[in-house]
N, C-alpha and C positions, 0 to 999 in steps of 0.2 A: 327513252323519253315517251311519256304517256300521250296518247292521242284521245280526242274526245269520243265518247260513245254517243249513239243516237243521232247520227248524221244522216240527213235525207236530202239528196241533191236532185234537182230537176234541171236538165240541160235540154233546150229545144223541145220541151214537153215530154221528155223521157224520164222516168223515175230510176234513179240509181241508189240501190241500197247496199252499203258495205257489208261484207260477211260478218255475221255475229251480231248485228244490230236488228232489233225488233222494228218492224215497219210501223210508222206512226202516221196516221192521216194528217195531211197538211192542214194546219189550222186547229187541230185538236192535239195539243201538246201536254195534256195533263194539267192545264191551267185555263183560266178564262180568256184565251186568246181569241182574236177575231177569226172568224171562219173564212175559208176560201171563198165560198159563195157570196160572202159579204164583199170581199175584195173584188170579186168578179164583176160586181155591179158598177164598179169604177173602172173596168177593164184592166184590173191589176191582178197579180197572182204571186203566190210564193215561188221563188226560184231555188232556194235552199234553206235548210233549218239545221242548226247545231245546238245541242245541249252541251254546255261545258260543265266540268266538274268543279264545284266550289266546296270549300271547307264549311263546317257548321258555323252559322251566323255570319258568313261571308256573303257579300252581295257584290253584284256587278254595278259599277258607278258610272263609267264613262266609255264611249266608243269613239275611235278616231280613225279616219281613212286617210292614210298616207300613201300616195302612188297606188300600187295594187295590193297593199297590205291593209288588213283591218285589225286594229289593236283594241282589245277590251282591257279595261283597268278595273281593279276591284278594291273593295274597302280594306283589304290586307296589303295594299300596294303591290299586288301581283299584276304582271303584264302578260296578256295572253295574245299570241300572234296567230292570225288566220290568213289563209290565201283568200283574198276578197272575191275573186271571181268565182272560185269553186267551192268555198265555205269549208275548206279543210283546216283544222286545227293543227298547227305545226309545232308550237313549243310554248312553254310558259316559264316565267322568271320571277323570282322574288326580288324586287327593285330596292325596296327601302323598308324600314320599320313602319308599321301603320300610322304612327304618330307624325311621321314626317310628310310635308307636302310632296306630291310627285307630279311633275308638269308634263305636258303633252310630248309625244314622241316626235322626233325629226329624223329624216333620212340623209345619208351622205354616202357617196361612192368614192372608192379609191383612197381610203383613209389610212394614213400611217399611225400606228399605234405609239403611245408614249413609252419611253424607256425609264419608267419610274424607278425601277429597281436600282439602276446606276445612280439616279439623282438622289435617292434617299438614303442608300447605303455606301455609295463610293465604289462599289464593286464594278469592275470593268466588264462591260457588256457590249458585244458587237452590235451596230446599228442593223435594223432589219429594214429591207426595202419591200417587204410584203404589204400589199394594200388590201384593204377589206371594204366590203359593201356593208354598211352598218345601220342600225337604229340606235339613237342616242336619247337620253332623257336627263334632264337635270332635276334632282331633288333639292332639298333645302341646302345640303352640304356637299353633294358630290355631282359630278358628271359620270353617268354610267353608260357604257358603250357595249352593244351586243352584236354579234354576227347576225345578219338579217335573216339568214336562212335556217341556221341551226339553233339560234338562241343562245349560244355560248357567250358567257360574259368575257369580253376582251380586255376591258380596263375599267376601273373606277378611280377617277381623278378628283381629289379633294379641291373644292373651290375655296379661294382665299377669303370670300365673304359670302354669307348665306344668300342664295338667289331668291328673287322675289316673284319671278314669272317665267313663262316658257321662253327658252332661248332660240337662237337661229344659228345656222351653220353653213359653211361653204366646203366642208370637208377638211380644210386645213385649220381653221379657226372656229371656236365656239363663242358666240357673242350672247352675253346674258346680262340682265339687270340685277342689282343686289339691293339688300335692305339698307345699304349705305347711301342710296339715291345716286349711285353711279352705274354706268354700264361699261363692261369689260370685254376684251378680246383675249381669249386664251388659245395659245398655240397648242393644238391637240398632241402633236408628235412629241413635244417637250414637256406638256403638262404644266406650262408656265404662262403667266399673264404677259401678254405682248404690250398691251396699252389699256388705259382706262380713262373715262371722261365723266365729269360730273353733271348732274342735273340739279334742279332746285327742290325736288320732291320725290315722293315715292313713285316706283315704277310698277304698275299693275298690268298694263296691256302687254301681250306677248310681243317680243322684237320680231322684226321682219327683215329679211335680206333680199334684195333684188338688184341684179345687174351691177354687183360690186359695191352696193351702198347699203349700209345698216340704218334702219329706221327705228326710232324710239320715241315713245310718247309717255308722258308722266302725269301725275296729278297736279303739276305746276301749270298745265295747260299749254305746254310748249311741245311742238313736234320737231324732232331733231333728225337731220340726215348727215351721216358721217361716212367717210371713206373706209372701206373694209380692208383687210389685209394687215400687213406688218406695220405700216406707218399710219398713225391716226390722223385724221383731218376732218374737222367739221366743214361741211359743204354749205349748209344753210340751216336755219330754223325759223319757225313760224312767227317769232316775235320781231324779226327784222322788218325794215320798212318796205321792201319789195314783196313781202309775204303777206299773211293775213292772220292777225292774232286771234287766238281762241279765248274764251272767257269763262272757262270752267275746267275741271279735271278731266283727263282722258283715262278711263278705267276699262274700256271694252277693246276687243280686237279690231284692229284697222286692216286695211287691204292696200297692197302695192302691186301694180303690174305695169306693163308698157304704156297703159293709158294714163296713169297718174297715181297719186297717193290719196286715199279716201279715209277720212278720219272722223269717227263719231265721238262727239263731246258731250259732257254732262250739262253744257249750257244750252241743251235742246237743239243743237245744230250739227249738221253733217258738212264737213269741209272737204274741199277738193283741191289739191295742190299739184303743180308740175313737179315730177319727181326729181327733175334735174335742177330747177332754179327756185323752187318754192313759191312761185307766183301762183295766185288763185286761178283755177281753171273756170270756175263758175261761182256765183254768189252762193253762200251757205244755204243749205236746205234747212228750213226751220220747222221743227215739230212743236207739239205742245206738251212735251215731257222730256226728261233727261234720257240720253242714249247710253245705256248700260249693258247692252247686249252686243254680241260680236256682229260686225257688219259682214254681209254676204255679198259677194260679187259674182254675177252670172255674165254670160257673154255680151248681153246688151243692157242689163238691168242691175241696179244695186238694191239690196233688200235689207231693211232694218226695222226693229221694233223700238218704239219710244215708250218708256215706262209711263203708265197711267194715260197713255194716248191710244196709239193704233200701230198697225203694221203697214209699212210703206214700200212701195216699189217705185224706183227712181230711175229715169233715163241716164245712163252713165255718161253720155256725151253732153248733155244739156243741163243736168241737174234738176230737171223738171219732174214733177210727180206724174207717174203713169196711172196709179190707182192706189188705193188703200183698203185695208180690211180691219174693222175694230177688233176682231178676235184672233187674227193671225199672229204667229210668233216666229216660226222658223221654217225655212225652205229645206225640205228633206231629199228632193231629187228633181229632175227635169224630164221631159218627154216630148214627143211629137204625136199629133193625132189630126188627120185630115189637113196636113201642111200647117197646122197651128203649133206654135210653141206653147208647152204647158210647164207649169210649176206645181209641185206637190207641197202644199203649205200646211204645217201642223198648227192647230189652233189651241186656245187656252184649255180646252177640254179634252185634249188628246184625240180630236177628230182630224182626219186628213182631208183637205180640200183640194180638188183638182181645179186649177185656176189658169185661165187663158193669160199668158204672160204679158201681152200687149194691152188687153182692155180690162183685165181684172175680173172677168166674169167667172163666177164660181159654177163649174159645170157639174160637179158631183161632190158629195161629202160622204165619207164613210168613217166609222169609228176605228181607232187603233187600240182596241180594248186589250188590256193586259201587258202593254209595252211601256216601259219607264224611261229608257235611255235611247237616244237617237243620234245618228251622225248628221250634223249640219252639212248640207251638200247642195250647192246651187249650180253644179256643172255636169255631173254624171247622170246617165239614165237609169238610176237605181236607188232604192231606199233600203237603209240598214237600220234595224230596230232591235231592241233587246228587252227582256224582262230582268228584273233585279236577281232573280233566282237562276239566271244563266242561260235561258233561251235566246239565241240570236238568230234572226231571220234576214233574208234578202228578198226584197219585193221588187218586181218588175212589171212592165206592161205585158198583157197577154200577147203571146206570139212574138215577143221581143227577140227570141233566138238566143244563141250562145253568148254569154258575157265573157269579154276578154279584157286583158290588161290594158289594151289600147282604149277601150271604152272608159276606163277609170283615170287614165293618165293624159289624155289629149287635151 
């Protein structure tokens, strides 16, 4: 299995250069990348740099941080897996034909693989009790499962209906929305649909699973909460009297955790629901433009960009605005400085703004020249960015020390 060349790793200020790799000055990667001295003015520095190998005319299109793995996706529908703390390229896989949509990866531990050979051919095959820690992705037509460490393809399960968005999993079932306007629960070990429920319109927003409940939002403007597992059961939806109706489609990623369910809607409003009852937690936060971008949730603050309007930071407990920035777009990381909580906000011109999380004061601004793809990250003290031609970098605060899995998963 090939490993990337040109890896340069900094741990606690020490340069580690693998044998056979030419040393590259950080910030001078053969392209118009931002220099280290420019990052240093914002008290940031490169932690590691990887140049991954791409085919001719292939480009890097997406980055996803899942637990302590960093996944890069390409225009050829290849998936590249990296150890996120160390910047080591572990494996790559051809997931689907370039013409097929490839949705974001999800992790699951202790997964029993499907016995598809027996089901499709009638051949007797003993059940396996071997459990695997996996990464899985749904394409338009299949659920594809890989061993998380080796990249070995463990299963490719045909979907009964083409999927429309990123699914969710608890390791036993895979939940996904389809172009039929339904959402489905597939038993992974059997490769069969356990149940399916209808909605009234297309499902664009990724499904979310939290504490045994599947959450789904569609372009019908209804937010659904359903019991996960073998037996389907709708718990509540936002059109019921005790809840709060939305007045537009939901097309962007929402967020669910122990504090509640937070849903951005194209009716210019952010809604907050009790995840167990569906009752509103606070009055909708109203913007001056539709919410079409993924909602980000930090420890104390919700972050969202309203199209044609501005970027908002909202107190998660009260639903009140902390501050807003006209040019802000996405939070790329968080940090601490002099006991202040910081957020690193990408603006519309690919500049990085160092912002006080509580009062919104912009402390410093530096360009992120040469980077095209970023990880949306509002919890971990790290920034991941990449260029379309395969340069991937990890940026951290100066003197931040060794990056560990715990920093990325806490």
